[in-house]
C-alpha positions as CSV (number, residue, x, y, z in Angstrom):
1,M,-89.1,-36.1,-57.4
2,V,-91.8,-38.6,-57.8
3,F,-89.2,-41.2,-58.9
4,T,-87.2,-40.5,-55.7
5,V,-90.2,-40.9,-53.4
6,K,-91.2,-44.1,-55.1
7,K,-87.5,-45.4,-54.9
8,V,-87.3,-46.1,-58.6
9,P,-83.9,-47.4,-59.8
10,P,-81.7,-44.6,-61.0
11,F,-81.6,-45.7,-64.7
12,L,-85.4,-45.7,-64.9
13,A,-85.6,-42.4,-63.1
14,I,-83.2,-40.7,-65.4
15,L,-84.8,-42.2,-68.5
16,G,-88.3,-41.2,-67.3
17,A,-87.3,-37.6,-66.5
18,A,-85.5,-37.3,-69.9
19,L,-88.6,-38.7,-71.8
20,F,-90.9,-36.4,-69.8
21,A,-88.7,-33.4,-70.6
22,A,-88.6,-34.3,-74.3
23,I,-92.3,-34.7,-74.6
24,L,-92.9,-31.5,-72.7
25,A,-90.5,-29.7,-75.2
26,C,-92.6,-31.0,-78.1
27,F,-95.7,-29.2,-76.5
28,T,-94.0,-26.0,-75.3
29,Q,-91.2,-25.4,-77.9
30,W,-92.5,-26.9,-81.1
31,T,-90.6,-24.4,-83.4
32,A,-87.3,-25.4,-81.7
33,V,-88.1,-29.1,-82.2
34,E,-88.9,-28.5,-85.9
35,A,-85.7,-26.5,-86.3
36,F,-83.7,-29.3,-84.5
37,V,-85.0,-32.0,-86.9
38,D,-84.9,-29.7,-90.0
39,D,-86.9,-32.0,-92.2
40,P,-90.2,-30.4,-93.4
41,S,-91.3,-33.6,-95.2
42,K,-91.9,-35.4,-91.8
43,G,-95.2,-35.3,-90.1
44,T,-95.8,-34.1,-86.6
45,L,-95.4,-37.4,-84.8
46,S,-92.4,-38.4,-86.9
47,T,-90.7,-35.1,-86.2
48,A,-91.4,-35.5,-82.4
49,V,-90.0,-39.0,-82.3
50,H,-87.0,-38.1,-84.4
51,A,-86.2,-35.1,-82.2
52,I,-86.5,-37.0,-79.0
53,Y,-84.3,-39.9,-80.2
54,A,-81.7,-37.5,-81.8
55,A,-81.4,-35.3,-78.7
56,M,-81.0,-38.3,-76.3
57,A,-78.6,-40.2,-78.6
58,T,-76.3,-37.5,-80.0
59,G,-77.2,-34.5,-77.9
60,F,-78.2,-30.9,-78.6
61,V,-75.9,-28.1,-79.7
62,S,-76.8,-24.7,-78.2
63,D,-75.9,-21.6,-80.1
64,S,-77.0,-18.7,-77.8
65,G,-73.9,-16.6,-78.3
66,I,-73.1,-16.8,-74.6
67,E,-70.1,-19.1,-74.3
68,P,-70.8,-20.6,-70.8
69,V,-74.4,-21.4,-71.7
70,D,-73.4,-23.0,-75.0
71,E,-70.7,-25.1,-73.3
72,L,-73.1,-26.3,-70.6
73,F,-75.9,-27.3,-73.0
74,S,-73.8,-28.7,-75.8
75,R,-72.6,-32.0,-74.4
76,G,-73.2,-34.8,-76.9
77,G,-76.0,-37.1,-75.5
78,M,-75.5,-40.8,-74.8
79,A,-72.9,-41.0,-77.6
80,S,-70.5,-38.9,-75.5
81,L,-70.7,-41.6,-72.8
82,L,-69.3,-44.3,-75.1
83,T,-65.7,-43.3,-74.4
84,T,-66.3,-44.0,-70.7
85,S,-67.7,-47.5,-71.1
86,G,-65.2,-48.2,-73.9
87,S,-62.3,-47.8,-71.4
88,C,-63.8,-50.6,-69.3
89,W,-64.1,-53.2,-72.1
90,P,-60.5,-54.4,-72.1
91,R,-60.7,-55.3,-68.4
92,W,-64.1,-57.0,-68.8
93,L,-62.8,-59.0,-71.8
94,S,-59.8,-60.2,-69.9
95,R,-62.1,-61.4,-67.2
96,Q,-59.9,-60.1,-64.4
97,S,-61.5,-58.9,-61.2
98,W,-61.7,-55.2,-60.8
99,S,-61.2,-55.6,-57.0
100,T,-57.9,-57.3,-57.5
101,R,-56.6,-54.9,-60.1
102,A,-58.1,-51.6,-58.9
103,S,-55.7,-49.0,-57.5
104,S,-55.5,-45.3,-57.5
105,T,-53.8,-45.2,-60.9
106,D,-55.8,-48.0,-62.5
107,S,-59.5,-47.2,-63.0
108,C,-62.2,-47.2,-65.6
109,V,-62.2,-43.5,-65.9
110,P,-60.5,-42.3,-69.1
111,S,-57.6,-40.0,-68.5
């Protein structure tokens, strides 16, 4: 909400909120963070950084036993977004204007 009031750009607002949540998780759910990293040889700071990066990059897999909850929280992080941006690359590389080619059947959303 602070980012909205200050009119921060969306990318920075989302990144800031994600980092805040990840740091908060390190303080409030340390056993879950250690289990997520699963490397007892790492120190506290190294485990926290590894967990934050891994969760943001490749996502978190929930195993609660409740199917709707697991489906909601097991998405794939930023790596799951690569297919969306990957579908736009051919058009960008061909240097054709999106406004001249865009139609209801031709978009950058993978089907």
